[in-house]
SETOR-628242 format. One record per residue (C-alpha): x, y, z; residue in three letters. Coordinates in Angstrom, 3 decimals. Layout:
N
[r [X, Y, Z], ALA]
...
//
This chain:
241
[r [11.207, 19.265, 2.809], MET]
[r [11.552, 15.852, 4.427], ASP]
[r [10.553, 17.358, 7.829], LEU]
[r [7.378, 18.788, 6.224], PHE]
[r [6.613, 15.517, 4.502], ALA]
[r [7.124, 13.504, 7.678], ASN]
[r [4.992, 15.872, 9.669], THR]
[r [2.226, 15.802, 7.192], LEU]
[r [2.366, 12.015, 7.100], GLN]
[r [2.146, 11.928, 10.899], HIS]
[r [-1.017, 14.161, 10.892], PHE]
[r [-2.546, 11.958, 8.277], TRP]
[r [-1.832, 8.785, 10.375], ASN]
[r [-3.458, 10.538, 13.447], VAL]
[r [-6.466, 11.423, 11.223], HIS]
[r [-6.854, 7.846, 10.003], VAL]
[r [-6.379, 6.499, 13.543], SER]
[r [-9.028, 8.801, 14.995], ILE]
[r [-11.496, 7.569, 12.332], LEU]
[r [-10.581, 3.906, 13.139], GLU]
[r [-11.168, 4.860, 16.860], TYR]
[r [-14.649, 6.339, 16.287], ARG]
[r [-15.558, 3.291, 14.230], ARG]
[r [-14.448, 1.069, 16.960], ALA]
[r [-16.598, 3.074, 19.489], VAL]
[r [-19.532, 2.770, 17.196], GLU]
[r [-19.138, -0.914, 16.809], ARG]
[r [-18.842, -1.478, 20.788], VAL]
[r [-21.852, 0.784, 21.140], ALA]
[r [-23.907, -1.117, 18.619], SER]
[r [-23.086, -4.355, 20.293], ARG]
[r [-24.280, -2.765, 23.695], GLU]
[r [-27.484, -1.728, 21.949], VAL]
[r [-28.195, -5.234, 20.779], ARG]
[r [-27.185, -6.786, 24.272], ARG]
[r [-29.844, -4.388, 25.860], GLN]
[r [-32.471, -5.170, 23.278], GLY]
[r [-32.779, -1.463, 22.296], LEU]
[r [-33.954, -0.418, 18.826], PRO]
[r [-31.065, -0.866, 16.397], THR]
[r [-30.207, 1.450, 13.476], GLY]
[r [-27.084, 2.591, 11.623], LEU]
[r [-25.726, 4.253, 14.796], TYR]
[r [-26.145, 3.597, 18.383], ALA]
[r [-27.986, 6.322, 20.517], PRO]
[r [-25.617, 9.293, 21.010], GLN]
[r [-25.645, 8.859, 24.853], GLU]
[r [-24.643, 5.326, 24.618], LEU]
[r [-21.721, 6.083, 22.239], ILE]
[r [-20.604, 8.832, 24.666], GLN]
[r [-20.632, 6.423, 27.602], SER]
[r [-18.659, 3.831, 25.599], VAL]
[r [-16.366, 6.563, 24.376], ASN]
[r [-15.550, 7.453, 28.124], VAL]
[r [-14.745, 3.873, 28.853], GLY]
[r [-12.260, 3.676, 25.950], LEU]
[r [-10.535, 7.002, 26.602], MET]
[r [-7.459, 5.137, 27.904], ASP]
[r [-7.190, 2.987, 24.803], ARG]
[r [-6.195, 5.627, 22.259], LEU]
[r [-4.819, 4.168, 19.060], PRO]
[r [-0.971, 4.199, 19.129], TYR]
[r [-0.836, 6.039, 15.673], ARG]
[r [-2.723, 8.946, 17.248], ALA]
[r [-0.065, 9.546, 19.868], THR]
[r [3.119, 11.718, 19.823], VAL]
[r [5.295, 8.738, 20.271], ALA]
[r [4.087, 7.243, 16.931], ALA]
[r [5.773, 10.231, 15.035], SER]
[r [9.076, 8.315, 15.768], LEU]
[r [7.936, 5.645, 13.344], TYR]
[r [6.579, 7.685, 10.549], ASP]
[r [9.708, 7.302, 8.362], ALA]
[r [10.224, 3.630, 9.393], VAL]
[r [9.267, 1.009, 6.794], ARG]
[r [10.397, -2.338, 8.222], LEU]
[r [12.083, -4.332, 5.400], PRO]
[r [11.164, -7.800, 6.818], VAL]
[r [9.241, -10.630, 5.178], ALA]
[r [7.910, -13.678, 7.117], ILE]
[r [7.833, -17.127, 5.560], LEU]
[r [5.450, -19.620, 7.259], LEU]
[r [6.008, -23.202, 6.166], HIS]
[r [3.699, -25.873, 7.169], ASN]
[r [2.143, -23.861, 10.062], VAL]
[r [-0.644, -26.200, 11.000], ARG]
[r [-3.066, -24.022, 13.026], SER]
[r [-5.080, -21.404, 11.227], MET]
[r [-5.344, -19.404, 14.575], TYR]
[r [-1.586, -19.174, 14.560], ASN]
[r [-1.531, -17.963, 10.972], VAL]
[r [-4.169, -15.331, 11.987], GLY]
[r [-1.991, -14.310, 14.949], ALA]
[r [0.884, -13.904, 12.554], PHE]
[r [-1.131, -11.469, 10.478], PHE]
[r [-2.100, -9.441, 13.409], ARG]
[r [1.592, -9.139, 14.655], SER]
[r [2.766, -8.380, 11.226], ALA]
[r [0.188, -5.518, 10.895], ASP]
[r [1.284, -4.174, 14.259], GLY]
[r [5.078, -4.332, 13.610], ALA]
[r [4.643, -2.951, 10.030], GLY]
[r [6.022, -6.083, 8.394], ILE]
[r [6.488, -5.986, 4.535], GLU]
[r [4.627, -9.073, 3.729], ARG]
[r [3.878, -12.824, 4.517], LEU]
[r [4.784, -15.764, 2.409], LEU]
[r [2.634, -18.899, 3.008], LEU]
[r [3.846, -22.271, 1.983], SER]
[r [3.052, -26.056, 2.413], GLY]
[r [0.104, -26.810, 4.568], ILE]
[r [-0.112, -23.139, 5.851], THR]
[r [-3.552, -22.004, 5.423], ALA]
[r [-4.269, -19.027, 3.144], ARG]
[r [-7.034, -16.467, 3.681], PRO]
[r [-9.886, -16.163, 3.451], PRO]
[r [-10.606, -18.565, 6.283], LYS]
[r [-12.843, -18.008, 9.271], HIS]
[r [-10.294, -19.375, 11.790], ALA]
[r [-7.603, -16.947, 10.394], ILE]
[r [-9.946, -13.887, 10.730], THR]
[r [-10.910, -14.989, 14.223], LYS]
[r [-7.317, -14.125, 15.375], THR]
[r [-6.305, -11.777, 12.678], ALA]
[r [-9.239, -9.507, 13.238], LEU]
[r [-9.061, -8.090, 9.742], GLY]
[r [-5.250, -7.686, 9.642], ALA]
[r [-5.218, -10.437, 6.855], GLU]
[r [-6.980, -7.817, 4.622], GLU]
[r [-4.164, -5.253, 5.230], ARG]
[r [-0.925, -7.245, 5.389], VAL]
[r [0.307, -8.270, 1.847], PRO]
[r [0.758, -11.955, 1.463], TRP]
[r [1.528, -14.318, -1.214], GLU]
[r [1.275, -18.137, -1.666], SER]
[r [4.819, -19.748, -2.011], ALA]
[r [4.356, -23.079, -3.807], GLY]
[r [8.049, -23.876, -3.452], ASP]
[r [9.564, -22.300, -0.250], PRO]
[r [13.115, -22.998, -1.382], ARG]
[r [12.539, -21.133, -4.642], ALA]
[r [10.984, -18.273, -2.787], ALA]
[r [13.991, -18.098, -0.369], MET]
[r [16.360, -18.129, -3.370], ASP]
[r [14.381, -15.223, -4.969], ARG]
[r [14.543, -13.283, -1.828], LEU]
[r [18.262, -13.912, -1.267], ARG]
[r [18.853, -12.718, -4.939], ASP]
[r [17.183, -9.481, -3.892], ASN]
[r [19.468, -8.911, -1.086], GLY]
[r [17.577, -10.516, 1.794], TYR]
[r [19.239, -12.382, 4.685], GLU]
[r [17.355, -15.542, 5.326], ILE]
[r [16.969, -16.394, 9.026], ALA]
[r [15.345, -19.503, 10.434], ALA]
[r [13.747, -19.420, 13.865], ILE]
[r [14.838, -22.711, 15.329], GLU]
[r [16.446, -24.399, 18.259], THR]
[r [19.428, -25.896, 16.355], SER]
[r [22.795, -26.144, 17.669], VAL]
[r [24.124, -23.343, 15.498], ARG]
[r [21.315, -20.928, 16.452], ALA]
[r [22.373, -17.487, 17.890], VAL]
[r [20.484, -15.584, 20.613], ASP]
[r [17.910, -13.189, 19.113], ILE]
[r [19.325, -10.457, 21.334], PHE]
[r [22.912, -10.977, 19.981], ASP]
[r [21.778, -11.268, 16.349], TRP]
[r [22.712, -8.352, 14.089], GLN]
[r [20.307, -8.796, 11.192], PRO]
[r [21.474, -7.585, 7.761], ARG]
[r [18.462, -5.866, 6.337], PHE]
[r [16.334, -6.604, 4.368], PRO]
[r [15.530, -9.860, 6.228], VAL]
[r [13.191, -12.894, 5.573], CYS]
[r [12.401, -14.808, 8.751], VAL]
[r [11.367, -18.488, 8.343], VAL]
[r [9.027, -20.263, 10.731], PHE]
[r [7.992, -23.894, 10.578], GLY]
[r [5.521, -26.502, 11.942], HIS]
[r [4.371, -25.989, 15.532], GLU]
[r [5.867, -29.494, 16.640], VAL]
[r [8.336, -30.493, 13.872], ASP]
[r [9.813, -27.176, 13.059], GLY]
[r [11.691, -26.882, 9.677], LEU]
[r [13.033, -29.748, 7.817], ASP]
[r [16.772, -30.139, 7.378], ALA]
[r [16.722, -29.058, 3.696], ALA]
[r [15.193, -25.634, 4.539], LEU]
[r [17.407, -25.115, 7.425], LEU]
[r [20.495, -25.699, 5.377], GLU]
[r [19.322, -23.052, 2.987], GLN]
[r [19.044, -20.404, 5.627], CYS]
[r [21.989, -18.018, 6.152], ASP]
[r [21.354, -17.783, 9.936], ARG]
[r [19.561, -19.679, 12.708], HIS]
[r [18.158, -17.733, 15.475], VAL]
[r [16.541, -18.677, 18.677], ARG]
[r [14.695, -17.080, 21.752], LEU]
[r [16.166, -17.537, 25.236], PRO]
[r [14.105, -19.906, 27.257], MET]
[r [14.859, -19.726, 31.010], LEU]
[r [12.081, -22.177, 32.159], GLY]
[r [11.154, -25.757, 31.702], LEU]
[r [9.928, -25.589, 28.139], LYS]
[r [12.311, -25.300, 25.121], HIS]
[r [10.362, -23.011, 22.846], SER]
[r [7.285, -20.708, 22.708], LEU]
[r [4.125, -21.206, 20.586], ASN]
[r [5.085, -20.297, 17.034], VAL]
[r [2.821, -17.234, 16.864], ALA]
[r [4.123, -16.021, 20.165], SER]
[r [7.725, -16.479, 18.988], ALA]
[r [6.700, -14.593, 15.812], GLY]
[r [5.483, -11.580, 17.666], ALA]
[r [8.590, -11.452, 19.748], VAL]
[r [10.916, -11.695, 16.648], VAL]
[r [8.946, -9.137, 14.706], MET]
[r [9.115, -6.452, 17.389], TYR]
[r [12.793, -7.116, 18.176], GLU]
[r [13.462, -6.601, 14.452], LEU]
[r [11.452, -3.317, 14.670], LEU]
[r [13.511, -2.323, 17.613], ARG]
[r [16.801, -3.177, 16.014], LYS]
[r [15.952, -1.425, 12.718], TYR]
[r [14.688, 1.802, 14.462], ARG]
[r [17.941, 1.836, 16.451], MET]
[r [19.910, 1.484, 13.058], LEU]
[r [17.875, 4.289, 11.481], GLN]
[r [18.706, 6.507, 14.573], ASN]
[r [22.377, 5.857, 14.243], VAL]
[r [22.255, 6.533, 10.544], ARG]
[r [20.381, 9.863, 11.024], GLU]
[r [22.743, 10.945, 13.790], SER]
[r [25.850, 10.270, 11.581], SER]
[r [24.291, 12.351, 8.892], LEU]
[r [23.767, 15.205, 11.184], GLN]
[r [27.184, 15.226, 12.560], LEU]
[r [29.122, 18.498, 11.581], PRO]
[r [31.929, 18.309, 9.042], GLU]
[r [35.467, 18.628, 10.504], LYS]
//
């Protein structure tokens, strides 16, 4: 029954992805109609849509691929807390990465901007309407609430106690905390975190842009969680001795 449900879910994802793909083709074609000064209508001329479609054939949505079926049963139990993230463009980029990696939700606190904001949409490209988010007036209280619900709280920081992200074995569910682009997280919030995690930096600079670091962390957590799920499924399939 689980196999049937997973297969049905995958085909539904493929159906939704193809619809999204068609809408994207129509949007691109409509922009081309306006650029060429052609008569505009609800849909671009069919021959123009076909020409755009040919140009996008190598950009098939991931959920419409066979590889995506490996993630149909994966629901990543990860929340992201953004405290005092100054740039709205960075906030928007977090929404877009969170949508791509299947993050559970975003919590926004301090001076971190909340949707709807044009600058957020500019980098989120609509992901801010898909990813659940909530405003956290008191980040410490939000972290306590998550910990009470079984979340490991991990700060992405360059502190002396930070472990390499590739050595970190997260205890899911996880809440990952990011701070200000320059100042990072204050000492009180860092002290409240269960774990400090950092990215290896092999060049001159000591850290990445916060949104870039966020994307790396989210996809590394997705990779780790998928591996954990594969191990669990394999153990369940082992024959009894």
